[in-house]
C-alpha positions in Angstrom: -20.0 15.9 -6.4 -16.3 16.2 -5.5 -14.9 16.0 -2.0 -13.3 19.1 -0.5 -12.2 20.3 2.8 -10.9 23.6 4.2 -7.5 22.3 4.8 -7.3 20.6 1.4 -8.3 23.8 -0.4 -5.1 25.6 0.9 -2.6 22.8 0.1 -0.4 22.4 -2.9 2.3 20.0 -3.9 3.2 17.4 -6.5 -0.2 15.7 -5.7 -2.3 18.8 -6.2 -5.4 18.0 -8.3 -4.9 14.2 -7.9 -7.0 11.7 -6.0 -5.9 8.6 -4.2 -7.3 5.5 -2.6 -5.4 3.9 0.3 -6.6 0.4 1.5 -6.0 -0.5 5.0 -5.7 3.1 5.7 -7.1 3.5 9.2 -3.8 2.8 11.0 -0.1 2.2 10.6 1.5 2.5 7.2 -1.8 3.1 5.5 -2.8 6.0 7.7 0.7 7.5 7.5 0.5 7.3 3.7 -3.0 8.7 3.5 -2.0 11.7 5.7 1.2 12.3 3.7 -0.6 12.3 0.3 -3.2 14.6 1.7 -0.5 16.9 3.1 1.0 17.1 -0.3 -2.2 18.1 -2.0 -4.0 14.9 -2.9 -7.7 14.2 -2.2 -7.6 10.9 -0.4 -10.2 8.2 0.2 -9.3 5.7 2.9 -10.7 2.2 2.6 -10.8 0.1 5.7 -12.8 -2.7 7.3 -13.0 -0.8 10.7 -16.1 1.4 10.7 -14.8 3.3 13.7 -11.5 4.6 12.5 -11.4 8.0 14.3 -8.4 9.6 12.6 -10.4 9.7 9.3 -13.3 12.0 8.6 -14.3 15.6 9.0 -11.4 18.0 9.3 -8.7 15.4 8.4 -8.7 15.9 4.6 -9.4 12.1 4.3 -12.7 10.5 3.2 -13.6 7.1 4.7 -15.0 4.2 2.6 -16.0 1.0 4.3 -15.1 -2.4 2.7 -13.7 -5.8 3.4 -11.1 -6.5 0.7 -12.2 -10.2 0.7 -15.7 -9.1 -0.5 -15.6 -8.3 -4.2 -19.0 -6.6 -4.3 -18.1 -4.4 -1.3 -14.7 -3.5 -2.9 -16.3 -2.5 -6.2 -18.9 -0.4 -4.3 -16.3 1.3 -2.2 -14.0 2.1 -5.2 -17.0 3.5 -7.1 -17.9 5.6 -4.1 -14.4 6.9 -3.9 -14.3 7.8 -7.6 -17.7 9.7 -7.2 -16.7 11.6 -4.1 -13.2 12.5 -5.2 -14.2 13.1 -8.8 -11.4 11.0 -10.2 -8.9 8.4 -9.2 -5.2 8.7 -10.1 -3.5 6.6 -7.4 -4.2 3.3 -5.7 -2.2 2.2 -2.7 -2.9 -1.5 -2.0 -1.8 -1.6 1.7 -4.5 -3.8 3.3 -3.0 -7.0 4.7 -2.7 -9.3 7.7 0.1 -11.3 9.3 0.7 -15.0 9.9 3.3 -16.9 11.9 4.6 -20.4 11.7 6.3 -22.9 9.6 4.7 -24.6 6.6 3.1 -27.2 8.8 1.7 -24.9 11.5 -1.3 -23.4 9.6 -4.2 -25.4 8.2 -5.7 -24.9 4.8 -8.4 -22.6 6.1 -5.7 -20.2 7.4 -3.7 -20.3 4.2 -6.9 -19.4 2.3 -7.8 -16.6 4.7 -4.3 -14.9 4.5 -4.0 -15.3 0.8 -7.5 -14.0 0.3 -6.6 -10.7 2.1 -3.0 -10.2 1.1 -3.1 -11.2 -2.5 -6.7 -11.4 -3.7 -7.4 -8.1 -1.8 -4.9 -6.4 -4.2 -6.5 -8.1 -7.2 -10.1 -7.1 -6.2 -9.2 -3.4 -5.5 -7.1 -3.0 -8.6 -9.6 -4.7 -10.8 -12.3 -2.3 -9.6 -10.1 0.7 -9.9 -8.6 0.1 -13.4 -11.3 1.9 -15.3 -10.8 5.0 -13.2 -7.0 4.7 -13.4 -7.2 4.3 -17.2 -9.2 7.5 -17.5 -6.8 9.3 -15.3 -3.9 8.1 -17.4 -5.5 9.2 -20.6 -6.2 12.6 -19.1 -2.9 13.3 -17.4 -0.5 10.9 -19.0 -0.1 8.5 -16.1 -1.7 6.9 -13.1 0.0 4.9 -10.3 -0.5 1.7 -8.2 1.7 1.0 -5.2 1.5 -2.3 -3.4 2.8 -2.9 0.1 5.0 -6.0 -0.1 7.6 -7.1 2.5 11.2 -8.0 2.9 9.7 -11.5 3.5 9.2 -11.7 -0.2 12.9 -11.8 -0.9 14.6 -12.9 2.3 13.9 -16.2 4.1 12.6 -15.4 7.6 12.0 -18.1 10.3 8.4 -18.8 11.3 6.9 -16.8 8.4 6.1 -19.5 5.7 2.5 -18.4 5.0 3.1 -14.7 5.3 6.2 -14.9 3.1 4.3 -16.9 0.5 1.7 -14.2 0.2 4.2 -11.4 0.0 6.2 -13.3 -2.6 3.0 -13.4 -4.6 2.6 -9.7 -4.1 6.1 -9.1 -5.5 5.5 -11.2 -8.5 2.0 -9.7 -9.0 3.5 -6.2 -8.9 5.9 -7.1 -11.8 3.2 -8.7 -13.9 0.8 -5.8 -13.4 3.6 -3.4 -14.3 4.2 -5.3 -17.6 0.4 -5.5 -18.3 -0.4 -1.8 -17.8 2.7 0.1 -18.8 1.4 0.7 -22.3 -1.7 2.3 -20.7 0.3 4.8 -18.7 -0.3 3.1 -15.4 2.8 2.6 -13.3 2.9 -0.3 -10.8 5.5 -0.6 -8.0 5.8 -1.9 -4.5 7.6 -1.2 -1.3 9.2 -3.9 0.8 9.3 -2.8 4.4 10.9 -4.9 7.1 8.6 -7.2 9.0 7.9 -7.2 12.8 8.1 -10.0 15.3 9.7 -9.7 18.8 10.9 -6.2 18.8 14.3 -6.8 20.5 15.1 -9.7 18.3 14.2 -7.8 15.1 16.1 -4.7 16.2 19.2 -6.8 16.7 19.1 -8.1 13.2 18.6 -4.7 11.6 21.8 -3.2 10.2 20.6 0.3 11.4 19.8 -1.1 14.8 16.2 -0.1 14.8 12.9 -0.8 13.0 11.8 1.4 10.2 8.8 3.6 11.0 5.4 3.8 9.3 6.2 7.4 8.2 9.4 6.2 6.5 7.5 3.6 4.5 4.8 6.2 3.7 7.5 8.5 2.2 8.7 5.6 -0.1 5.1 4.9 -1.2 4.5 8.7 -1.9 7.7 8.7 -4.0 6.5 5.8 -6.1 3.0 7.3 -6.4 4.2 10.8 -7.4 4.0 12.1 -10.9 7.7 13.0 -10.4 8.5 9.3 -10.5 7.0 9.0 -14.0 9.8 6.8 -15.3 9.6 4.3 -12.4 7.5 1.1 -12.8 8.1 -2.5 -12.0 10.3 -1.5 -9.1 10.5 -2.9 -5.5 11.7 -0.2 -3.2 13.2 -1.6 0.0 12.5 0.3 3.2 14.1 -2.2 5.6 17.1 -0.4 7.2 19.5 -2.4 5.0 18.1 -5.8 6.1 17.9 -7.3 2.7 21.2 -6.2 1.2 23.7 -5.5 4.0 25.8 -8.0 5.9 27.5 -6.2 8.7 29.6 -7.2 11.7 27.8 -7.5 15.0 27.6 -4.3 17.0 29.9 -4.1 20.0 28.1 -4.8 23.3 
């Protein structure tokens, strides 16, 4: 039985008739993305580890599914539930992730395994479970989409971010490999590379725009890459970092 809500029934947009799954969708970029996709007409399932995420549920247009992305059986069950409830699955946003600080010597093997398990293998598990549904959507509508949340840390050397950067570098490369593997099936794969966060004042100072990007701005980039209107875009990393990656500007006057 498909999932409907009163607010969803009245909406239209480029995502009308489409269904999406957003991992790590209970807060931050994930929640902003889920809300934006729903606002543009999609039926959206939000996968998160937190059972108590209040912004999701009745009256929001978002359907919650509970899973830990490090648990393959739980992920498969959650993706299957999303497919049943939404009736299809056209879009997967792999957003779940955790941070890590320190140089290469500051984290032990257990921490390296933990962060890689969430940030990289979490994408693998979710995508692997969703591919049959995405293939069906691509056959029916001509395309399906996967968007991974990467980071500027994948392409710029940041201090005290060795472990985190390694995982996001893997996400970047994984995005390109997945795009190559599935382009012939009509499944587009892209990623966004937002700026990272540490001490806010220090990070603001190194941003060419003088401020951090917002979750809503990253969500808008994800929505673009997921949209059927971006049907010719695959294997792309879209930077949403206020110019941090590409610009070298003079210091702002005091």
